[in-house]
C-alpha positions as CSV (number, residue, x, y, z in Angstrom):
1,M,89.1,90.5,58.0
2,A,92.6,91.5,56.8
3,G,94.1,94.5,58.5
4,G,91.1,94.9,60.9
5,Q,89.8,93.4,64.1
6,R,88.1,90.1,64.0
7,K,84.4,90.3,64.8
8,F,82.8,87.5,66.8
9,A,79.7,86.9,68.9
10,T,80.0,86.9,72.6
11,A,76.7,85.2,73.3
12,H,77.8,81.7,72.4
13,A,76.6,78.9,74.8
14,Y,79.8,77.2,75.9
15,G,78.0,75.2,78.5
16,K,78.6,75.1,82.2
17,K,82.2,75.3,83.5
18,R,83.6,71.9,84.3
19,K,84.2,71.5,88.1
20,R,87.8,70.9,88.9
21,R,88.8,68.7,91.7
22,S,91.7,70.6,92.9
23,R,92.8,73.0,95.6
24,I,95.7,75.3,96.2
25,P,97.9,73.9,99.0
26,K,99.1,76.2,101.7
27,A,101.6,78.5,100.0
28,A,103.4,81.6,100.9
29,S,100.8,84.0,100.2
30,S,100.2,87.5,99.7
31,G,99.3,89.2,102.8
32,S,102.0,91.6,101.8
33,T,103.3,92.5,98.4
34,A,106.4,94.2,97.1
35,T,105.2,97.3,95.2
36,S,106.6,99.0,92.2
37,S,109.1,101.1,94.1
38,A,112.3,99.5,93.0
39,T,115.8,100.8,92.6
40,C,117.9,99.8,89.6
41,T,121.6,99.0,90.4
42,S,124.4,100.8,88.6
43,G,124.9,99.5,85.1
44,C,122.1,97.0,85.2
45,T,119.1,96.6,82.9
46,T,115.9,94.8,83.8
47,S,116.6,92.0,81.3
48,T,114.3,89.6,83.2
49,E,111.4,91.4,81.7
50,A,111.3,91.1,77.9
51,A,109.0,94.1,77.6
52,A,111.3,96.3,79.7
53,A,114.5,95.1,77.9
54,Q,113.0,95.8,74.4
55,A,111.3,99.0,75.2
56,M,114.1,100.7,77.2
57,P,116.9,102.3,75.0
58,V,120.5,101.6,76.0
59,A,121.9,104.8,77.6
60,D,125.5,105.9,77.5
61,D,127.3,105.1,80.7
62,T,128.7,108.6,80.9
63,S,125.3,110.3,80.6
64,R,124.0,112.1,83.7
65,T,121.3,110.2,85.7
66,M,118.4,111.7,87.6
67,R,116.1,110.4,90.2
68,V,112.5,109.6,89.1
69,D,110.5,108.2,92.0
70,T,112.8,105.4,93.2
71,L,114.1,104.5,89.7
72,L,117.3,105.8,88.2
73,V,116.7,106.9,84.7
74,S,119.2,108.6,82.4
75,E,118.3,111.8,80.5
76,A,118.4,110.0,77.2
77,E,116.0,107.4,78.5
78,K,113.7,110.0,80.0
79,V,113.4,111.8,76.6
80,A,112.7,108.6,74.8
81,I,110.0,107.7,77.3
82,E,108.3,111.0,76.9
83,H,108.4,110.7,73.0
84,R,106.9,107.2,73.1
85,A,104.3,108.1,75.7
86,E,103.1,111.2,73.6
87,A,102.9,109.0,70.5
88,Q,100.8,106.5,72.3
89,R,98.5,109.1,73.8
90,Q,97.9,110.5,70.3
91,K,97.2,107.0,69.0
92,L,94.7,106.2,71.7
93,S,93.0,109.7,72.0
94,S,90.3,108.9,69.4
95,L,89.4,105.5,70.8
96,S,86.9,104.5,73.5
97,A,88.0,103.3,76.9
98,T,87.6,99.6,76.0
99,R,89.4,100.0,72.7
100,R,92.3,101.8,74.4
101,K,92.7,98.8,76.8
102,Q,92.5,96.3,74.0
103,S,95.1,98.3,72.0
104,L,97.4,98.4,75.0
105,I,97.0,94.6,75.4
106,G,97.4,93.9,71.7
107,D,100.3,96.2,70.9
108,S,103.9,95.1,71.3
109,P,106.1,96.9,73.9
110,E,108.1,98.6,71.1
111,A,104.8,100.1,69.7
112,A,103.2,100.9,73.0
113,G,104.9,104.1,74.2
114,C,103.6,103.9,77.7
115,G,104.6,100.2,78.0
116,T,108.1,101.2,79.3
117,E,106.7,103.5,82.1
118,F,104.0,100.9,83.0
119,T,106.6,98.1,83.1
120,L,109.1,100.1,85.2
121,L,107.0,102.3,87.5
122,S,104.0,99.9,88.0
123,L,105.8,96.6,87.7
124,P,103.8,93.6,86.5
125,L,104.4,90.4,88.5
126,L,108.1,89.7,88.4
127,N,108.7,87.4,91.3
128,Q,106.7,84.4,92.5
129,L,107.3,81.7,95.0
130,L,105.3,78.7,96.1
131,R,105.9,76.9,99.4
132,C,104.4,73.6,100.5
133,A,104.8,72.1,103.9
134,K,103.4,68.6,103.1
135,C,103.9,66.0,100.4
136,E,100.8,63.8,99.9
137,F,102.9,61.0,98.3
138,C,105.5,60.8,101.0
139,S,102.7,60.4,103.6
140,G,101.0,57.7,101.5
141,P,100.6,53.9,102.1
142,L,104.1,53.0,101.0
143,N,106.8,52.6,103.8
144,D,110.3,51.4,104.3
145,G,109.2,47.7,104.6
146,D,107.6,47.6,101.2
147,P,109.9,46.2,98.5
148,R,108.6,48.7,96.0
149,Y,109.5,51.7,98.3
150,S,113.2,52.0,97.3
151,E,112.3,51.9,93.6
152,W,109.6,54.5,94.1
153,R,111.8,56.7,96.3
154,A,114.6,56.8,93.7
155,R,112.3,58.4,91.1
156,H,110.1,60.4,93.5
157,K,110.3,64.2,93.5
158,C,109.1,65.4,96.9
159,Q,106.7,68.3,96.9
160,K,107.6,69.5,100.4
161,N,109.9,72.5,100.1
162,S,109.3,74.2,103.4
163,S,109.3,73.1,107.0
164,S,107.9,76.4,108.3
165,K,104.5,76.6,110.1
166,P,101.7,78.1,108.1
167,G,102.0,81.4,110.0
168,Q,105.8,81.6,109.2
169,M,105.5,80.8,105.5
170,E,104.9,84.4,104.5
171,V,108.0,85.5,106.4
172,E,110.1,82.8,104.8
173,A,108.8,83.7,101.3
174,A,109.4,87.4,101.8
175,K,113.1,86.7,102.7
176,I,113.6,84.6,99.6
177,L,111.8,87.0,97.2
178,F,113.6,90.1,98.5
179,G,116.9,88.3,98.9
180,R,117.1,87.2,95.3
181,S,115.6,90.3,93.6
182,L,119.0,91.9,93.1
183,E,120.6,88.9,91.5
184,K,117.5,87.8,89.5
185,H,116.1,91.1,88.3
186,G,118.7,93.7,89.1
187,L,116.2,95.5,91.3
188,R,115.7,96.4,95.0
189,Y,112.2,96.3,96.4
190,T,112.4,99.5,98.4
191,T,108.7,99.6,99.5
192,M,106.5,96.9,100.9
193,L,102.7,97.2,100.7
194,C,101.2,95.4,103.7
195,D,97.7,94.6,104.8
196,G,98.4,95.2,108.5
197,D,100.5,92.1,109.3
198,S,104.0,93.3,110.0
199,R,105.8,90.0,110.6
200,A,107.3,89.8,107.2
201,F,108.3,93.5,107.2
202,N,109.9,93.2,110.6
203,S,111.8,90.2,109.5
204,L,113.2,92.0,106.5
205,Q,114.2,94.9,108.7
206,E,116.1,92.5,111.0
207,E,117.8,90.7,108.1
208,K,118.8,93.9,106.3
209,V,118.6,92.1,102.9
210,Y,119.8,95.2,101.0
211,G,122.4,96.3,103.5
212,F,122.4,100.1,104.0
213,V,119.3,100.6,101.6
214,P,116.2,100.7,103.9
215,I,112.9,99.1,103.1
216,E,109.8,101.3,103.7
217,K,106.4,100.1,104.7
218,E,103.1,101.3,103.3
219,D,99.6,100.1,104.3
220,C,96.8,99.2,101.9
221,V,94.2,101.9,102.2
222,N,91.3,99.4,101.9
223,H,92.6,97.4,104.9
224,I,93.1,100.6,107.0
225,H,89.7,101.8,105.9
226,K,88.1,98.6,107.4
227,R,89.9,99.1,110.7
228,M,87.4,101.9,111.6
229,G,84.4,99.6,111.3
230,A,86.2,96.8,113.2
231,A,87.2,99.1,116.0
232,L,83.7,100.6,116.4
233,R,82.1,97.2,116.4
234,N,84.6,95.9,119.0
235,L,83.9,99.0,121.1
236,L,80.1,98.2,121.1
237,Q,80.8,94.6,122.0
238,K,83.1,95.4,124.9
239,S,80.6,97.9,126.3
240,K,78.0,95.3,126.8
241,G,77.5,93.9,130.4
242,E,79.9,96.4,132.1
243,G,77.2,97.9,134.3
244,R,77.3,101.1,132.3
245,A,75.0,102.7,129.8
246,S,75.2,100.9,126.5
247,L,76.9,102.6,123.6
248,G,74.5,101.1,121.1
249,G,70.8,101.5,120.5
250,K,68.5,104.2,119.2
251,G,70.0,107.7,119.5
252,R,73.5,106.3,120.1
253,L,76.0,104.2,118.0
254,T,73.8,102.2,115.7
255,A,74.9,99.8,113.0
256,E,73.9,102.3,110.4
257,L,76.1,105.0,112.0
258,V,79.0,102.6,112.3
259,T,78.8,102.0,108.5
260,K,78.6,105.7,107.8
261,L,81.6,106.5,110.0
262,T,83.6,103.8,108.3
263,N,82.8,105.2,104.9
264,Y,83.6,108.7,106.0
265,Y,87.0,107.5,107.3
266,G,87.7,105.8,104.0
267,W,86.7,109.0,102.1
268,A,89.1,111.1,104.3
269,L,92.0,108.8,103.4
270,K,91.4,108.5,99.7
271,A,90.3,112.1,99.0
272,H,93.4,113.7,100.5
273,Q,96.2,111.6,99.2
274,G,99.7,113.1,99.5
275,N,98.8,115.6,102.2
276,I,99.0,114.2,105.7
277,D,97.7,117.5,107.4
278,E,94.6,117.5,105.3
279,M,94.1,113.8,105.8
280,E,94.3,114.2,109.6
281,N,92.0,117.2,109.6
282,A,89.4,115.4,107.5
283,V,89.4,112.3,109.8
284,L,88.9,114.4,112.9
285,A,86.4,116.6,111.1
286,T,84.1,113.6,110.6
287,Y,84.4,112.8,114.4
288,Y,83.6,116.3,115.5
289,H,80.8,116.7,112.9
290,V,79.0,113.6,114.0
291,T,79.4,114.2,117.7
292,S,78.2,117.8,117.5
293,T,74.9,118.7,119.1
294,D,72.5,121.7,119.0
295,T,73.9,123.0,122.3
296,K,77.6,122.2,121.4
297,P,78.3,122.6,117.7
298,Q,81.8,121.5,116.7
299,H,82.3,122.4,113.0
300,S,85.6,124.3,113.1
301,R,87.3,121.5,111.2
302,C,84.6,121.1,108.6
303,P,85.0,122.8,105.1
304,K,83.8,126.3,104.9
305,G,81.7,128.0,102.2
306,E,78.5,127.4,100.3
307,E,79.8,124.3,98.7
308,S,80.7,122.6,101.9
309,W,79.3,119.1,102.7
310,C,78.7,120.3,106.2
311,A,75.1,121.6,106.4
312,H,76.0,123.8,109.4
313,N,78.8,125.6,107.7
314,K,76.9,125.8,104.5
315,A,74.0,127.6,106.2
316,V,76.4,130.0,108.0
317,A,78.0,130.9,104.6
318,R,74.5,131.6,103.2
319,Q,73.6,133.6,106.3
320,Q,70.8,131.2,107.1
321,A,69.8,129.6,110.4
322,P,71.8,126.4,110.9
323,P,69.7,123.2,110.7
324,K,69.2,121.0,113.7
325,H,71.8,118.3,114.3
326,R,70.7,114.8,113.2
327,Y,72.4,112.5,115.7
328,N,72.9,114.4,119.0
329,L,75.0,111.6,120.5
330,P,75.2,111.5,124.3
331,E,78.5,112.9,125.8
332,Y,79.7,109.5,127.0
333,V,79.3,108.0,123.5
334,A,81.4,110.9,122.1
335,E,84.1,110.3,124.8
336,A,84.2,106.6,123.9
337,L,84.7,107.3,120.2
338,L,87.6,109.8,120.7
339,P,90.3,107.2,121.5
340,V,89.4,105.2,118.3
341,Y,89.7,108.3,116.2
342,T,92.9,109.4,117.9
343,R,94.5,106.1,117.2
344,L,93.3,105.9,113.5
345,S,94.4,109.5,112.8
346,D,98.0,109.0,114.1
347,R,100.4,110.7,111.7
348,K,102.7,107.6,111.5
349,L,99.7,105.6,110.2
350,L,98.6,108.3,107.8
351,E,102.2,108.6,106.4
352,R,101.9,104.9,105.4
353,C,98.7,105.6,103.6
354,Q,99.5,109.0,101.9
355,R,100.0,107.5,98.5
356,G,96.7,105.7,98.6
357,K,98.0,102.3,97.4
358,T,95.8,99.2,97.5
359,Q,96.3,95.5,97.1
360,N,93.6,95.3,94.4
361,S,96.0,94.0,91.8
362,N,97.1,91.3,94.3
363,E,93.6,90.2,94.8
364,S,92.9,90.3,91.1
365,L,95.8,87.9,90.5
366,H,94.4,85.6,93.2
367,S,91.1,85.5,91.4
368,V,92.8,84.4,88.2
369,I,94.7,81.6,90.0
370,W,91.6,80.4,91.8
371,S,89.7,80.3,88.5
372,L,92.3,77.7,87.3
373,V,92.6,75.8,90.6
374,P,89.9,76.5,93.2
375,K,91.3,77.1,96.7
376,T,88.5,75.0,98.2
377,K,89.9,71.8,96.6
378,H,93.2,70.0,97.1
379,A,95.9,70.1,94.4
380,S,99.5,69.0,94.1
381,L,102.3,71.5,94.2
382,F,103.0,70.7,90.5
383,T,99.4,71.5,89.5
384,V,99.5,74.8,91.5
385,E,102.9,75.8,90.0
386,T,101.5,75.2,86.5
387,A,98.3,77.2,87.3
388,V,100.3,80.1,88.9
389,A,102.6,80.3,85.9
390,E,99.6,80.5,83.5
391,A,97.8,82.9,85.7
392,V,100.8,85.2,85.8
393,A,101.1,85.2,82.0
394,R,97.4,86.0,81.7
395,F,97.5,88.7,84.3
396,N,100.6,90.4,82.8
397,A,99.7,90.1,79.1
398,G,96.1,89.0,78.6
399,K,94.7,85.6,77.6
400,K,95.5,86.0,73.9
401,R,99.1,86.9,74.2
402,A,99.7,84.4,77.0
403,S,98.2,81.6,75.0
404,E,100.2,82.6,71.9
405,A,103.5,82.7,73.9
406,I,102.8,79.3,75.6
407,L,102.0,77.6,72.3
408,K,105.0,79.2,70.6
409,E,107.3,77.7,73.3
410,L,105.7,74.3,72.6
411,H,106.3,74.8,68.9
412,L,102.6,74.8,68.2
413,S,100.5,77.1,66.1
414,Q,97.5,78.9,67.4
415,G,94.2,78.0,65.7
416,S,91.6,80.5,64.6
417,T,89.1,79.1,67.2
418,D,91.5,79.5,70.0
419,V,92.2,83.1,68.9
420,E,88.5,83.9,68.9
421,R,88.0,82.3,72.3
422,C,91.0,84.2,73.8
423,L,89.8,87.5,72.3
424,E,86.4,86.9,73.7
425,K,87.7,86.3,77.2
426,D,89.8,89.4,77.0
427,Q,86.9,91.5,75.8
428,R,84.6,90.1,78.5
429,R,87.1,91.0,81.1
430,L,87.5,94.5,79.7
431,A,83.7,94.9,79.4
432,A,83.3,93.9,83.0
433,C,85.9,96.4,84.1
434,D,84.2,99.2,82.1
435,K,80.9,98.3,83.6
436,K,82.2,98.6,87.1
437,H,83.8,102.0,86.3
438,T,80.6,103.2,84.6
439,R,78.5,102.1,87.6
440,A,80.8,104.0,90.0
441,E,80.8,107.1,87.8
442,N,77.0,107.0,87.5
443,F,76.7,106.8,91.3
444,R,78.9,109.8,91.8
445,N,77.0,111.8,89.2
446,A,73.7,110.8,90.8
447,M,75.0,112.0,94.2
448,K,76.1,115.3,92.7
449,R,72.7,115.8,91.1
450,R,71.0,115.0,94.4
451,R,73.1,117.6,96.3
452,V,72.4,120.2,93.7
453,K,68.7,119.5,93.9
454,E,68.7,119.8,97.7
455,N,70.6,123.1,97.4
456,D,68.1,124.5,95.0
457,S,65.0,123.4,96.8
458,D,64.6,126.8,98.5
459,Y,63.9,128.5,95.2
460,V,60.5,127.9,93.6
461,P,59.8,129.8,90.3
462,G,56.8,132.1,90.9
463,G,56.5,131.0,94.6
464,F,57.6,134.3,96.1
């Protein structure tokens, strides 16, 4: 179909996936990631990324610069970015969500106006590093006494490139990645998104890799969200066998209540991004709301008004009798919960979560790598390097464009069957993404309808 999109069936039976006998060796992994907060040095361009180099116009050195996030952008570049972004929005406004994603994947950086902003403010994977602490060949059956050893040793390329222990590999990789970013990409990684492990961040602080330019730390909201559940379960476990009344059991801190409190905590973090005061108030409001009793209501921190999620404040706004409290937790249970909430509502912790960043993209890249070389099977460093390079290309550009670029470097042409297969994989991935978003949206709408139904249950037509 000339000038249009190729149609193909997505229900072909390709058979079961062939099991691969490989596994990723221990590598410097991703407990922490450098986020998109990067500072461009004076007079530099991000030539390492072809998309950024092609999409960004060359600005006059004498033009005045302004600060946008943590990226220095000239006035001429800012105007060009806005024009291209507006053109792209007009182009995609009449398309469905899936078609928009396909269009962004299929368009070149010159045509996609928001490609520049995406490339610079939400950087795709620019830097990668693999570390291996063991070479399977060097520890093989050959030794110095074997006459074939010297010949083999002369042509052998050892796969061991690190002598660090597994716990220190992440620290070593962070130093290398941050240390070479300025020379390799002309960028400074000014923000580090962590999952709670601060060893790599503390090491970078001690090294001062960027001199006087500080590196800030942010925490993944999803990991901080899980801390509430872990803290409450540890509290239940420690309270057993101490000769005191148990915190768990009926009418106290049950598994169901622990799950709800964890979800409430995650909601408080994600629903009040950018405002630490509201975030802190929302976290403490969930504590005082759940620990309130009929004799001691504590709803001063809960939202006021008829639209409040707090049933007590909602009834007060409607001038009705407040309903009975559901949990009525004992006083000693409420006292045991307070230190946990005090620690997890600390302002320093909330400051690191105020932008609501997650490591979802990091985990998404891992899933692409593991689809090529499963982490449960052993594989050589060379195999993993090849898989990581291909996974990064797929993650940044999609299967079709990645395959096309790889074959072009090998001076090979892409066949029609390969094009159809790549397009099908991209479309399946986009369809799965849309399905997840639709499921989440349907759940939110269902909960809204449920709340509206509960609010309107007092009115029955003809019943009064």
